[in-house]
VEXMAR-105027 format. One record per residue: residue in three letters; z, y, x of N, C-alpha, C in turn. Coordinates in steps of 0.02 Angstrom, whole numbers, plus 50000, padded with zeros to 5 digits. Example, Ala and Ser with C-alpha at 12.3 -4.5 7.8 and 13.67 -1.06 7.14 Angstrom:
% VEXMAR-105027
NODE   bator    n.c3    n.c2    n.c1   ca.c3   ca.c2   ca.c1    c.c3    c.c2    c.c1
NODE     ala   50390   49716   50660   50390   49775   50615   50390   49835   50660
NODE     ser   50354   49888   50642   50357   49947   50684   50394   50002   50645
//
This chain:
% VEXMAR-105027
NODE   bator    n.c3    n.c2    n.c1   ca.c3   ca.c2   ca.c1    c.c3    c.c2    c.c1
NODE     unk   49694   49445   49294   49734   49469   49311   49789   49481   49296
NODE     unk   49821   49538   49348   49912   49548   49325   49895   49625   49241
NODE     unk   49933   49602   49211   49940   49626   49137   50012   49655   49136
NODE     unk   50034   49712   49172   50103   49743   49128   50098   49801   49084
NODE     unk   50127   49796   49046   50144   49809   49001   50217   49834   48968
NODE     unk   50229   49894   48967   50293   49931   48928   50368   49899   48979
NODE     unk   50352   49877   49023   50397   49819   49073   50444   49870   49101
NODE     unk   50522   49866   49061   50588   49890   49096   50643   49843   49110
NODE     unk   50653   49865   49153   50723   49821   49176   50774   49849   49205
NODE     unk   50852   49850   49154   50901   49861   49160   50962   49840   49188
NODE     unk   51001   49863   49260   51057   49814   49299   51121   49886   49257
NODE     unk   51145   49843   49234   51228   49876   49223   51199   49935   49195
NODE     unk   51167   49960   49146   51135   50007   49117   51111   50064   49150
NODE     unk   51068   50050   49196   51040   50090   49244   50957   50052   49247
NODE     unk   50932   50094   49234   50838   50081   49235   50817   50077   49306
NODE     unk   50788   50033   49316   50775   50026   49382   50679   50021   49380
NODE     unk   50663   49980   49333   50608   49989   49310   50589   50025   49234
NODE     unk   50552   50082   49240   50565   50103   49141   50496   50106   49121
NODE     unk   50474   50076   49084   50428   50068   49044   50343   50066   49087
NODE     unk   50352   50017   49141   50308   50012   49150   50227   49980   49128
NODE     unk   50180   50026   49145   50102   50005   49098   50037   50008   49165
NODE     unk   50032   49948   49183   49975   49977   49231   49928   49878   49235
NODE     unk   49872   49883   49263   49857   49828   49282   49826   49819   49371
NODE     unk   49823   49758   49365   49807   49704   49434   49723   49695   49429
NODE     unk   49685   49713   49431   49617   49694   49406   49560   49640   49483
NODE     unk   49544   49611   49453   49518   49559   49505   49459   49583   49547
NODE     unk   49446   49582   49605   49405   49590   49667   49420   49671   49695
NODE     unk   49475   49665   49679   49534   49745   49704   49590   49724   49756
NODE     unk   49583   49760   49813   49651   49757   49813   49721   49823   49806
NODE     unk   49753   49817   49746   49819   49864   49735   49854   49875   49782
NODE     unk   49841   49940   49798   49919   49957   49814   49978   49969   49815
NODE     unk   50021   49952   49817   50110   49964   49764   50156   49985   49812
NODE     unk   50139   50059   49783   50187   50105   49824   50243   50155   49793
NODE     unk   50302   50174   49846   50339   50200   49801   50400   50219   49848
NODE     unk   50430   50259   49860   50494   50278   49888   50546   50217   49878
NODE     unk   50612   50204   49943   50645   50160   49945   50668   50172   49869
NODE     unk   50699   50105   49826   50731   50093   49762   50685   50122   49702
NODE     unk   50632   50131   49709   50574   50156   49663   50563   50091   49605
NODE     unk   50573   50022   49636   50572   49959   49582   50527   49923   49587
NODE     unk   50478   49922   49661   50425   49886   49661   50446   49809   49668
NODE     unk   50491   49795   49715   50530   49737   49721   50530   49700   49671
NODE     unk   50596   49727   49627   50594   49729   49558   50534   49693   49503
NODE     unk   50492   49728   49515   50435   49739   49495   50396   49658   49487
NODE     unk   50388   49669   49549   50354   49598   49572   50407   49534   49545
NODE     unk   50456   49531   49544   50521   49490   49524   50522   49482   49462
NODE     unk   50482   49519   49420   50506   49530   49348   50397   49472   49329
NODE     unk   50365   49516   49360   50310   49460   49369   50298   49401   49386
NODE     unk   50355   49348   49425   50347   49312   49453   50415   49273   49417
NODE     unk   50415   49305   49356   50495   49257   49331   50536   49245   49375
NODE     unk   50582   49285   49415   50626   49289   49444   50680   49334   49413
NODE     unk   50663   49374   49346   50692   49406   49349   50665   49415   49268
NODE     unk   50725   49410   49206   50706   49441   49148   50709   49511   49114
NODE     unk   50639   49537   49100   50647   49618   49063   50673   49611   49025
NODE     unk   50709   49684   49029   50744   49701   48963   50706   49720   48899
NODE     unk   50643   49756   48923   50578   49742   48878   50504   49751   48898
NODE     unk   50460   49738   48842   50394   49723   48892   50388   49673   48915
NODE     unk   50324   49660   48941   50313   49593   48977   50261   49604   49034
NODE     unk   50242   49545   49081   50214   49543   49134   50172   49492   49135
NODE     unk   50099   49490   49128   50059   49444   49122   50028   49408   49162
NODE     unk   49977   49356   49192   49959   49327   49218   49893   49289   49206
NODE     unk   49860   49327   49212   49802   49277   49157   49823   49272   49099
NODE     unk   49839   49328   49073   49872   49317   49004   49911   49271   48962
NODE     unk   49964   49276   49018   50023   49199   49005   50076   49226   49062
NODE     unk   50140   49235   49036   50202   49210   49083   50189   49196   49137
NODE     unk   50237   49207   49172   50211   49164   49230   50263   49099   49242
NODE     unk   50326   49078   49183   50360   49034   49163   50302   48994   49132
NODE     unk   50242   49001   49109   50226   48936   49063   50171   48922   49095
NODE     unk   50139   48954   49149   50096   48926   49181   50081   48861   49234
NODE     unk   50058   48825   49197   50063   48750   49201   50077   48726   49272
NODE     unk   50028   48774   49328   50027   48741   49406   50040   48807   49428
NODE     unk   50100   48825   49460   50113   48884   49465   50072   48912   49535
NODE     unk   50055   48872   49583   50038   48878   49642   49973   48856   49639
NODE     unk   49932   48871   49591   49859   48857   49591   49839   48930   49577
NODE     unk   49904   48965   49553   49855   49025   49493   49888   49089   49542
NODE     unk   49943   49083   49558   49969   49148   49578   49998   49121   49658
NODE     unk   49990   49163   49697   50019   49161   49751   50067   49218   49792
NODE     unk   50136   49210   49820   50172   49278   49823   50214   49252   49880
NODE     unk   50224   49307   49916   50268   49318   49973   50318   49397   49970
NODE     unk   50372   49374   49940   50435   49419   49925   50473   49442   49983
NODE     unk   50483   49367   50019   50544   49373   50071   50534   49329   50113
NODE     unk   50507   49333   50209   50477   49314   50238   50519   49256   50271
NODE     unk   50588   49296   50253   50655   49276   50304   50680   49204   50253
NODE     unk   50654   49216   50196   50695   49155   50151   50668   49098   50152
NODE     unk   50684   49063   50214   50652   49007   50240   50714   48944   50271
NODE     unk   50701   48909   50259   50743   48849   50296   50747   48847   50369
NODE     unk   50778   48873   50407   50755   48865   50470   50739   48789   50519
NODE     unk   50770   48745   50464   50777   48675   50521   50725   48636   50498
NODE     unk   50666   48660   50457   50595   48642   50440   50552   48673   50513
NODE     unk   50500   48628   50484   50438   48646   50538   50405   48687   50482
NODE     unk   50367   48712   50538   50316   48754   50497   50256   48708   50428
NODE     unk   50247   48651   50455   50206   48600   50411   50267   48575   50387
NODE     unk   50310   48545   50385   50352   48512   50336   50378   48566   50277
NODE     unk   50377   48635   50275   50383   48668   50227   50327   48692   50188
NODE     unk   50285   48687   50214   50212   48691   50170   50186   48623   50132
NODE     unk   50198   48552   50185   50208   48499   50144   50257   48489   50092
NODE     unk   50307   48502   50088   50328   48513   50002   50330   48542   49955
NODE     unk   50309   48606   50000   50261   48658   49919   50214   48645   49908
NODE     unk   50149   48598   49941   50099   48561   49926   50113   48504   49872
NODE     unk   50145   48455   49889   50194   48391   49836   50233   48427   49775
NODE     unk   50274   48495   49783   50285   48503   49726   50256   48510   49653
NODE     unk   50183   48538   49700   50154   48555   49638   50080   48527   49643
NODE     unk   50062   48484   49660   50033   48410   49660   49982   48435   49694
NODE     unk   49960   48473   49757   49912   48484   49804   49890   48458   49845
NODE     unk   49831   48444   49876   49819   48395   49914   49875   48402   49985
NODE     unk   49879   48390   50027   49900   48358   50116   49872   48408   50152
NODE     unk   49790   48411   50135   49741   48448   50185   49749   48516   50181
NODE     unk   49740   48552   50109   49788   48601   50113   49838   48659   50174
NODE     unk   49896   48592   50188   49933   48646   50228   49897   48636   50306
NODE     unk   49853   48597   50325   49803   48637   50401   49767   48658   50368
NODE     unk   49741   48672   50304   49681   48732   50320   49729   48787   50341
NODE     unk   49764   48814   50275   49815   48871   50279   49836   48895   50365
NODE     unk   49858   48849   50377   49899   48837   50443   49844   48866   50488
NODE     unk   49795   48833   50503   49731   48883   50514   49713   48940   50519
NODE     unk   49714   48945   50433   49694   49005   50427   49717   49084   50437
NODE     unk   49805   49057   50456   49849   49097   50459   49845   49128   50546
NODE     unk   49820   49063   50592   49842   49061   50651   49884   49023   50680
NODE     unk   49931   48987   50643   49980   48946   50659   49975   48863   50663
NODE     unk   49904   48852   50671   49912   48793   50685   49942   48755   50758
NODE     unk   49939   48792   50796   49980   48760   50868   50048   48760   50864
NODE     unk   50091   48793   50801   50135   48798   50808   50184   48743   50737
NODE     unk   50122   48703   50696   50145   48681   50650   50204   48615   50659
NODE     unk   50213   48591   50727   50277   48559   50741   50314   48592   50746
NODE     unk   50341   48662   50756   50401   48685   50790   50454   48698   50727
NODE     unk   50500   48716   50720   50556   48732   50703   50566   48783   50676
NODE     unk   50556   48820   50631   50544   48872   50579   50615   48928   50626
NODE     unk   50680   48906   50649   50737   48940   50654   50708   48997   50727
NODE     unk   50675   48955   50742   50617   48985   50835   50572   49028   50827
NODE     unk   50564   49045   50755   50499   49099   50727   50521   49176   50743
NODE     unk   50474   49188   50758   50474   49265   50776   50462   49299   50692
NODE     unk   50493   49354   50705   50458   49387   50608   50400   49378   50592
NODE     unk   50346   49402   50663   50276   49404   50618   50254   49344   50596
NODE     unk   50288   49268   50647   50263   49228   50640   50301   49204   50563
NODE     unk   50351   49228   50562   50383   49208   50497   50333   49233   50420
NODE     unk   50300   49287   50448   50262   49336   50382   50211   49308   50394
NODE     unk   50175   49265   50432   50109   49227   50436   50087   49172   50387
NODE     unk   50161   49144   50386   50194   49065   50348   50198   49080   50290
NODE     unk   50235   49148   50270   50227   49166   50216   50179   49163   50169
NODE     unk   50131   49201   50217   50069   49211   50216   50008   49153   50180
NODE     unk   50036   49096   50237   50007   49045   50226   50049   48982   50157
NODE     unk   50092   49015   50146   50143   48987   50091   50093   49008   50016
NODE     unk   50063   49067   50032   50036   49099   49965   49964   49079   49966
NODE     unk   49942   49041   50013   49881   49045   50006   49885   48967   49985
NODE     unk   49914   48917   49981   49910   48856   49998   49880   48818   49927
NODE     unk   49877   48867   49851   49854   48847   49781   49797   48866   49801
NODE     unk   49769   48902   49855   49707   48917   49838   49691   48968   49776
NODE     unk   49749   49055   49751   49756   49062   49686   49711   49122   49689
NODE     unk   49705   49132   49599   49659   49180   49599   49695   49255   49606
NODE     unk   49764   49259   49606   49802   49306   49624   49855   49290   49661
NODE     unk   49862   49353   49709   49901   49355   49758   49944   49411   49749
NODE     unk   50009   49418   49758   50088   49466   49770   50104   49473   49842
NODE     unk   50097   49523   49874   50122   49512   49937   50176   49591   49960
NODE     unk   50236   49579   49957   50287   49623   49968   50280   49633   50032
NODE     unk   50266   49683   50068   50274   49693   50137   50246   49670   50171
NODE     unk   50199   49625   50176   50180   49583   50235   50144   49603   50301
NODE     unk   50158   49666   50333   50155   49697   50376   50196   49673   50425
NODE     unk   50253   49685   50396   50321   49686   50416   50322   49617   50502
NODE     unk   50344   49667   50541   50348   49636   50571   50281   49609   50652
NODE     unk   50235   49608   50601   50158   49591   50640   50141   49656   50689
NODE     unk   50127   49613   50757   50092   49683   50788   50028   49701   50783
NODE     unk   49972   49734   50830   49933   49777   50819   49882   49716   50794
NODE     unk   49865   49653   50833   49802   49598   50794   49826   49591   50727
NODE     unk   49885   49581   50737   49901   49554   50653   49904   49590   50587
NODE     unk   49897   49652   50604   49903   49693   50570   49831   49718   50545
NODE     unk   49783   49687   50582   49715   49708   50583   49693   49648   50538
NODE     unk   49734   49577   50531   49711   49522   50521   49724   49525   50464
NODE     unk   49796   49553   50437   49787   49527   50373   49760   49557   50339
NODE     unk   49750   49657   50380   49685   49700   50326   49628   49670   50297
NODE     unk   49599   49644   50354   49543   49598   50324   49544   49523   50294
NODE     unk   49602   49487   50302   49609   49447   50257   49608   49466   50170
NODE     unk   49647   49521   50176   49665   49555   50097   49604   49589   50072
NODE     unk   49571   49627   50096   49510   49640   50069   49460   49581   50070
NODE     unk   49432   49529   50111   49414   49463   50102   49436   49412   50039
NODE     unk   49511   49430   50024   49531   49390   49980   49485   49422   49910
NODE     unk   49497   49493   49902   49478   49535   49853   49410   49511   49847
NODE     unk   49363   49512   49909   49311   49516   49898   49251   49458   49866
NODE     unk   49318   49417   49862   49302   49335   49838   49317   49334   49751
NODE     unk   49317   49396   49754   49365   49400   49654   49426   49387   49632
NODE     unk   49473   49393   49695   49529   49397   49685   49581   49432   49668
NODE     unk   49650   49448   49621   49662   49518   49614   49706   49525   49658
NODE     unk   49735   49565   49712   49776   49580   49753   49834   49625   49729
NODE     unk   49880   49619   49744   49946   49680   49736   49989   49653   49808
NODE     unk   49977   49713   49835   50006   49733   49901   50074   49793   49910
NODE     unk   50134   49764   49919   50172   49830   49917   50165   49849   50019
NODE     unk   50189   49905   50034   50197   49913   50086   50223   49992   50114
NODE     unk   50248   50018   50161   50266   50075   50177   50234   50113   50233
NODE     unk   50189   50061   50245   50125   50089   50297   50068   50149   50264
NODE     unk   50089   50208   50271   50015   50239   50221   49963   50245   50272
NODE     unk   49962   50241   50322   49893   50227   50363   49861   50158   50338
NODE     unk   49903   50111   50340   49874   50032   50340   49854   50025   50249
NODE     unk   49875   50071   50206   49861   50079   50127   49784   50088   50146
NODE     unk   49796   50147   50164   49729   50195   50168   49686   50150   50186
NODE     unk   49664   50084   50229   49629   50071   50254   49599   49988   50204
NODE     unk   49661   49967   50181   49661   49919   50149   49657   49915   50075
NODE     unk   49688   49959   50041   49680   49959   49971   49628   49999   49942
NODE     unk   49614   49976   49884   49543   50009   49835   49593   50041   49802
NODE     unk   49630   50035   49771   49662   50072   49705   49721   50067   49724
NODE     unk   49766   50107   49706   49845   50125   49705   49874   50137   49652
NODE     unk   49949   50101   49652   49984   50112   49580   50040   50151   49609
NODE     unk   50071   50198   49588   50121   50238   49642   50191   50235   49588
NODE     unk   50246   50218   49592   50300   50213   49550   50348   50261   49602
NODE     unk   50400   50294   49548   50459   50318   49587   50517   50320   49537
NODE     unk   50595   50305   49544   50620   50309   49498   50595   50253   49449
NODE     unk   50568   50191   49475   50546   50160   49392   50501   50184   49360
NODE     unk   50470   50242   49380   50421   50256   49325   50345   50255   49361
NODE     unk   50299   50248   49318   50248   50262   49340   50222   50311   49342
NODE     unk   50190   50356   49410   50164   50427   49447   50088   50409   49439
NODE     unk   50067   50378   49490   50014   50365   49482   49962   50312   49480
NODE     unk   49895   50300   49468   49856   50238   49438   49797   50265   49450
NODE     unk   49759   50250   49503   49709   50266   49536   49676   50250   49597
NODE     unk   49613   50274   49601   49557   50229   49663   49603   50297   49724
NODE     unk   49606   50235   49765   49622   50248   49818   49607   50354   49869
NODE     unk   49548   50344   49846   49498   50410   49876   49515   50466   49823
NODE     unk   49529   50438   49756   49542   50488   49710   49620   50517   49700
NODE     unk   49654   50492   49725   49724   50491   49722   49747   50549   49801
NODE     unk   49697   50562   49847   49723   50568   49884   49661   50648   49883
NODE     unk   49604   50645   49852   49588   50719   49836   49640   50758   49774
NODE     unk   49655   50706   49734   49689   50737   49680   49777   50764   49719
NODE     unk   49793   50750   49763   49870   50751   49775   49873   50766   49846
NODE     unk   49814   50776   49886   49803   50827   49934   49792   50876   49952
NODE     unk   49776   50911   50017   49763   50965   50014   49695   50962   50071
NODE     unk   49663   51028   50020   49582   51025   50098   49597   51093   50120
NODE     unk   49601   51091   50184   49613   51167   50214   49518   51158   50269
NODE     unk   49496   51240   50307   49472   51223   50331   49488   51250   50402
NODE     unk   49492   51235   50466   49513   51228   50514   49476   51268   50542
NODE     unk   49484   51354   50562   49421   51387   50611   49479   51421   50665
NODE     unk   49389   51430   50716   49434   51464   50771   49369   51504   50823
NODE     unk   49372   51544   50858   49350   51573   50860   49336   51610   50945
NODE     unk   49277   51619   50986   49286   51651   51039   49331   51708   51041
NODE     unk   49352   51757   50986   49392   51812   51007   49424   51798   50954
NODE     unk   49500   51769   50979   49537   51753   50913   49566   51829   50892
NODE     unk   49566   51893   50900   49590   51951   50881   49566   51956   50834
NODE     unk   49486   51944   50841   49427   52000   50788   49423   51931   50722
NODE     unk   49456   51875   50727   49445   51831   50687   49513   51822   50659
NODE     unk   49569   51840   50655   49638   51855   50629   49605   51918   50594
NODE     unk   49579   51968   50628   49551   52036   50583   49514   52023   50512
NODE     unk   49476   51967   50540   49413   51941   50474   49476   51923   50427
NODE     unk   49508   51867   50435   49537   51816   50376   49599   51872   50337
NODE     unk   49607   51894   50374   49680   51945   50365   49655   51998   50315
NODE     unk   49558   52020   50311   49550   52077   50275   49565   52059   50184
NODE     unk   49618   52081   50159   49629   52079   50086   49554   52090   50040
NODE     unk   49493   52105   50051   49456   52108   50030   49418   52053   50016
NODE     unk   49415   52009   50075   49379   51929   50057   49415   51886   50045
NODE     unk   49497   51894   50024   49506   51853   49969   49544   51802   49998
NODE     unk   49548   51784   50050   49559   51718   50086   49638   51707   50117
NODE     unk   49649   51647   50081   49726   51619   50115   49726   51589   50162
NODE     unk   49739   51637   50228   49745   51592   50299   49795   51608   50336
NODE     unk   49807   51549   50373   49876   51541   50403   49859   51527   50480
NODE     unk   49887   51565   50529   49893   51550   50595   49922   51493   50615
NODE     unk   49901   51425   50643   49931   51359   50671   49935   51364   50759
NODE     unk   49902   51313   50781   49910   51321   50856   49853   51327   50896
NODE     unk   49852   51349   50962   49820   51386   51006   49747   51417   50971
NODE     unk   49779   51464   50941   49713   51526   50890   49684   51517   50857
NODE     unk   49687   51432   50832   49663   51408   50773   49697   51432   50713
NODE     unk   49663   51447   50649   49671   51477   50603   49674   51411   50536
NODE     unk   49694   51420   50470   49696   51351   50423   49667   51393   50370
NODE     unk   49620   51375   50325   49603   51419   50258   49598   51374   50196
NODE     unk   49635   51382   50159   49613   51366   50096   49607   51388   50042
NODE     unk   49560   51359   49991   49542   51387   49944   49480   51416   49963
NODE     unk   49438   51412   49986   49366   51444   50004   49329   51375   50060
NODE     unk   49263   51387   50031   49221   51339   50074   49185   51362   50135
NODE     unk   49198   51305   50174   49156   51320   50250   49112   51388   50256
NODE     unk   49063   51363   50207   48983   51410   50203   49012   51476   50207
NODE     unk   49059   51483   50157   49080   51562   50144   49117   51603   50208
NODE     unk   49158   51538   50228   49195   51582   50296   49141   51566   50350
NODE     unk   49092   51549   50367   49041   51560   50420   49006   51600   50408
NODE     unk   48993   51616   50331   48937   51702   50322   48975   51756   50331
NODE     unk   49039   51746   50339   49072   51827   50340   49085   51823   50408
NODE     unk   49096   51751   50415   49112   51766   50517   49031   51800   50553
NODE     unk   48981   51773   50533   48899   51800   50541   48910   51869   50545
NODE     unk   48914   51887   50460   48906   51948   50451   48942   52008   50484
NODE     unk   49025   51997   50520   49073   52028   50551   49073   52026   50618
NODE     unk   49013   51987   50659   49000   51972   50702   49061   51926   50744
NODE     unk   49090   51874   50707   49141   51844   50761   49113   51771   50756
NODE     unk   49111   51739   50844   49075   51693   50833   49132   51639   50854
NODE     unk   49094   51593   50811   49164   51538   50795   49123   51478   50830
NODE     unk   49165   51440   50863   49154   51375   50899   49187   51319   50880
NODE     unk   49242   51330   50817   49259   51266   50783   49278   51313   50695
NODE     unk   49249   51254   50653   49262   51250   50593   49271   51183   50552
NODE     unk   49287   51161   50528   49308   51108   50515   49347   51094   50443
NODE     unk   49317   51030   50416   49352   51034   50333   49410   50983   50372
NODE     unk   49482   50988   50344   49526   50936   50328   49565   50924   50281
NODE     unk   49560   50841   50287   49597   50834   50215   49657   50762   50245
NODE     unk   49701   50810   50197   49780   50770   50192   49771   50698   50204
NODE     unk   49808   50669   50221   49814   50589   50242   49843   50561   50167
NODE     unk   49819   50512   50178   49881   50476   50111   49957   50482   50127
NODE     unk   49967   50472   50174   50032   50477   50198   50071   50557   50154
NODE     unk   50006   50603   50187   50037   50685   50180   50045   50699   50086
NODE     unk   49980   50652   50079   49972   50652   49993   50028   50638   49957
NODE     unk   50043   50537   49971   50119   50533   49927   50173   50561   49944
NODE     unk   50165   50580   50013   50236   50637   50024   50249   50696   49972
NODE     unk   50186   50732   49949   50191   50777   49908   50216   50752   49831
NODE     unk   50177   50693   49834   50167   50661   49768   50229   50666   49740
NODE     unk   50266   50637   49789   50321   50595   49777   50401   50617   49816
NODE     unk   50390   50682   49812   50448   50712   49848   50516   50709   49796
NODE     unk   50502   50753   49738   50556   50728   49702   50582   50667   49656
NODE     unk   50532   50603   49693   50544   50529   49656   50592   50492   49705
NODE     unk   50618   50526   49772   50651   50493   49832   50745   50504   49815
NODE     unk   50767   50437   49796   50832   50404   49794   50864   50428   49855
NODE     unk   50859   50409   49917   50873   50451   49973   50849   50490   50030
NODE     unk   50883   50530   50020   50833   50585   50078   50896   50616   50130
NODE     unk   50877   50598   50197   50927   50640   50270   50913   50703   50251
NODE     unk   50969   50727   50272   50972   50794   50280   50945   50846   50337
NODE     unk   50914   50885   50351   50898   50899   50413   50956   50951   50438
NODE     unk   50931   50920   50526   51002   50952   50556   50997   51019   50563
NODE     unk   51048   51052   50574   51044   51147   50573   51024   51157   50626
//
């Protein structure tokens, strides 16, 4: 697994990663979330030995990355899908990676087929779309059949079929017992893909929890109610004696916080209010994330007057 302990990185006196501690466990897709500038990419670079920490350490399988004898057999990484030599073919790019790490040549064809690029193996990379480059980057990360994977924004440039493919691939890799760390700004996709979330802001750890637990803890739960007679419903929900926190929304519907649907239904029945909608609404991962990281956003646009 990946173990990060007290990891800190400073650039010109500014801390971009600040005393981070967390683990990425085998058999789990861990979503790595945070606003722009939170320090996610820097953290991944520190894990891969591309930057040197100011303090703390990052270990893969109990060792620093720079001490791994066969890096591609231990860690597969995709940090920048554009960092490719445009004059090489897809096959040629993977062939020299395999040769540099003593991997069998057959792995090149295997991973090209796995990511759907078998028919493009002989094409020059300069002609690849962003989505094809992402697939090639994923192929490179899988080349050594590693037990640990780090992927930074792997769904960038992918079409809906590609997004569904990467989602299934990551969960399948975790099901095989691999530790998978993936960053993304697509909250809906993370909700479908990640079993666990690590959230950082301004370089600091904000949350380390199961995805469902994170949504429950930082999201809101409301009861949406509509009635045949909106006026009677408004009077019922607005009665101070019932102690309900109710807000009128669209189409004569109301949202009630801090009450169970059974209590609202019982009050409606007792008051002769006929309901035709009562539903529990839970915030999405995106809504919970936005609320949780509101004070950690480095760049924020101003609303128009």
